[in-house]
Structures are given as structure tokens and as C-alpha cells.
C-alpha positions as CSV (number, residue, x, y, z in Angstrom):
1,M,-4.5,8.7,-0.5
2,K,-7.1,7.1,1.7
3,K,-6.8,6.4,5.4
4,V,-6.5,2.6,5.9
5,A,-5.2,2.2,9.5
6,A,-4.4,3.8,12.9
7,A,-2.0,2.7,15.6
8,V,-0.7,3.6,19.0
9,V,3.0,3.7,19.6
10,H,3.6,1.9,22.9
11,P,6.7,2.0,25.0
12,W,7.7,-1.5,24.1
13,H,7.7,-0.4,20.4
14,C,10.5,2.0,21.1
15,D,14.3,1.4,20.9
16,A,17.1,2.5,23.3
17,M,16.9,6.0,21.8
18,G,13.2,6.3,22.8
19,H,11.6,6.4,19.4
20,L,9.6,3.9,17.4
21,N,11.9,1.0,16.3
22,T,12.2,0.2,12.6
23,R,10.6,-3.3,13.0
24,F,7.4,-1.6,14.3
25,Y,7.3,1.0,11.6
26,V,7.3,-1.9,9.1
27,G,4.6,-3.8,11.1
28,I,2.3,-0.8,11.1
29,F,2.8,-0.3,7.4
30,D,2.3,-4.0,6.8
31,D,-1.0,-4.0,8.7
32,A,-2.2,-1.0,6.7
33,N,-1.2,-2.7,3.4
34,Y,-3.1,-5.8,4.5
35,V,-6.2,-3.6,5.1
36,L,-5.9,-2.1,1.6
37,I,-5.4,-5.4,-0.2
38,M,-8.3,-7.1,1.7
39,N,-10.5,-4.1,0.6
40,L,-9.3,-4.8,-3.0
41,A,-10.0,-8.6,-2.6
42,A,-13.5,-8.0,-1.3
43,R,-14.2,-5.5,-4.1
44,A,-12.9,-8.0,-6.7
45,R,-14.8,-10.9,-4.9
46,E,-11.5,-12.8,-4.4
47,L,-11.6,-13.3,-0.6
48,A,-11.9,-17.1,-0.7
49,G,-9.7,-19.4,-2.6
50,N,-6.0,-20.3,-2.9
51,L,-4.6,-16.8,-3.6
52,G,-2.6,-14.6,-1.3
53,W,0.0,-11.9,-1.5
54,A,3.8,-11.9,-1.1
55,D,6.0,-8.9,-0.3
56,V,8.6,-8.4,-2.9
57,R,10.1,-5.1,-1.8
58,N,9.7,-2.6,1.0
59,E,11.4,0.8,1.1
60,V,10.9,3.0,4.1
61,D,11.8,6.7,4.5
62,F,11.9,7.9,8.1
63,L,10.9,11.6,8.2
64,A,10.2,12.5,11.9
65,E,10.8,10.9,15.3
66,T,7.9,9.0,16.6
67,R,7.8,8.5,20.4
68,A,5.8,6.4,22.8
69,G,2.2,7.6,23.3
70,T,1.9,8.9,19.7
71,V,-1.2,8.0,17.7
72,V,-0.4,7.6,14.0
73,H,-2.7,7.3,11.0
74,V,-1.6,5.5,7.8
75,F,-2.9,6.6,4.4
76,A,-2.2,4.6,1.3
77,A,-2.8,4.5,-2.5
78,I,-1.8,2.3,-5.4
79,R,1.1,3.7,-7.3
80,R,1.5,1.0,-10.0
81,I,-0.6,-1.9,-11.3
82,G,1.6,-4.5,-12.8
83,T,0.8,-7.8,-14.4
84,K,1.4,-9.8,-11.2
85,S,1.9,-7.1,-8.6
86,L,0.8,-3.9,-7.1
87,T,3.0,-1.0,-5.8
88,I,1.5,0.6,-2.7
89,A,2.6,4.0,-1.5
90,A,1.8,4.6,2.2
91,E,2.4,7.5,4.5
92,M,2.3,7.5,8.3
93,R,1.1,10.8,9.8
94,Q,0.6,12.3,13.2
95,P,-3.1,13.3,13.3
96,D,-2.6,16.4,15.5
97,S,-0.4,18.0,12.9
98,D,-1.0,15.8,9.8
99,S,2.7,15.9,9.3
100,P,4.4,12.7,7.9
101,C,6.5,10.5,10.2
102,A,7.4,8.0,7.6
103,R,6.7,6.8,4.0
104,M,6.9,3.3,2.6
105,V,6.7,2.0,-0.9
106,A,5.9,-1.7,-1.1
107,V,5.7,-4.0,-4.0
108,I,3.4,-7.0,-3.4
109,A,2.8,-9.9,-5.8
110,R,-0.4,-11.9,-6.2
111,F,0.6,-15.3,-5.0
112,D,-0.7,-18.8,-5.5
113,L,-0.5,-20.5,-2.1
114,S,-0.4,-24.1,-3.5
115,E,2.1,-23.5,-6.3
116,R,4.1,-21.0,-4.3
117,R,4.6,-18.6,-7.2
118,A,3.4,-15.2,-8.4
119,V,0.3,-15.3,-10.7
120,P,-1.3,-12.6,-12.9
121,L,-3.8,-10.2,-11.3
122,S,-7.4,-10.9,-12.3
123,A,-9.3,-8.3,-14.4
124,S,-11.5,-7.7,-11.4
125,M,-8.5,-7.1,-9.1
126,V,-7.1,-4.6,-11.6
127,T,-10.5,-2.8,-11.7
128,A,-10.6,-2.7,-7.9
129,A,-7.0,-1.4,-7.7
130,R,-7.7,1.4,-10.1
131,E,-10.1,2.9,-7.6
132,W,-7.1,3.3,-5.2
133,L,-4.7,4.9,-7.7
134,E,-2.6,7.7,-6.3
135,P,-3.8,11.2,-7.2
136,G,-2.0,12.5,-10.3
137,N,-1.1,8.9,-11.4
138,P,-0.8,8.8,-15.2
139,L,-3.0,5.7,-15.2
140,L,-5.9,7.9,-14.1
141,G,-5.9,9.8,-17.4
142,E,-6.5,13.5,-17.5
143,T,-9.3,13.6,-14.9
144,A,-8.2,13.0,-11.3
145,G,-10.3,10.3,-9.7
146,Q,-11.1,8.7,-13.1
147,T,-11.3,4.9,-12.6
148,E,-10.9,3.9,-16.2
149,P,-7.5,4.9,-17.6
150,S,-7.3,6.7,-20.9
151,S,-5.8,4.7,-23.8
152,S,-2.8,7.1,-23.9
153,A,-2.2,6.7,-20.2
154,V,-2.1,3.0,-20.5
155,A,0.2,3.0,-23.5
156,G,2.7,5.5,-22.0
157,G,2.1,4.8,-18.3
158,P,4.5,3.1,-15.8
159,K,5.1,-0.6,-16.3
160,L,6.2,-3.2,-13.8
161,A,7.6,-6.6,-14.8
162,V,6.5,-8.5,-11.7
């Protein structure tokens, strides 16, 4: 995973119990995911145009209490590359201990802003996304960090319909 964002938990982000409210966890993760996909779009040379992204699914696991004044770092990687979507795995960590506060898995679809529908990922976007694959991902092949998947990894790797 690569560091994509950092945030400060402010008192107004906290709920009545004194810890970071769910809506702000999601906001921090959403900002981090945006940084990741804009990096992909820049690498794929797809910053301009009529394409965007749409969240399809977000699943958050809360692992440790996060209180006001805490600085958090968000690390992210691509878990799956689908035909029209990416699955991003992200982890929010406290930098002083590097212990995880929360994890989120998000499925985001490439979205045509005029037609308002999901569209296939371009070949250049897929290539850019491979550079962000999670360590140990079967799409990486036998060598960790490999950017081109092996033919067996593609054939037997995870598939995503979206």
C-alpha cells in the first residue's frame, strides 16, 4: 500500500461519544480514494474529458477509536481491476504507532458524465492501475511488484462484473 493522504481529526468531526464520526471516516477515505484515482488518471493521461468516477460500494471496518487531535495517514492499493471498475483497499493509520484505525474497501466505476452510465476502463487506465495493485495480489504474478500480470494470474485471477 502507498500513502495517499493525511488528515487531522478536529473536535467538530467527533460525535457525542468523543470519537471520529462515521461520516468523517468515510470523507477521509473518499478524499484518499480521489487522490489515488487522480494519480491513475494523470498516469493514463485521462484528466480531461467527459469521464469521472462513481462509488458503487463502500465497506468500512472500524478497528480503533480515533479522537480529536489525532493525525491519521491513509494508505491505499488496488485490490481488483474490473472491466468497468476498480476495487480500492484503504487503511487509516495513526502514524505514531502505525496501528490501523479503520479499513475501507470501495468499488468505484468509470463513469461517463454525459451518458450517466458506467463505461469500460481504457487500456492505459488498466496499465496505470496495475502499478497500484495490492502486494500479494494474484494479478501481480509470482513476483511482487511486477506490473504486467502473468497469463496464469489473469486467467485464474479475481473477476469483477462491474
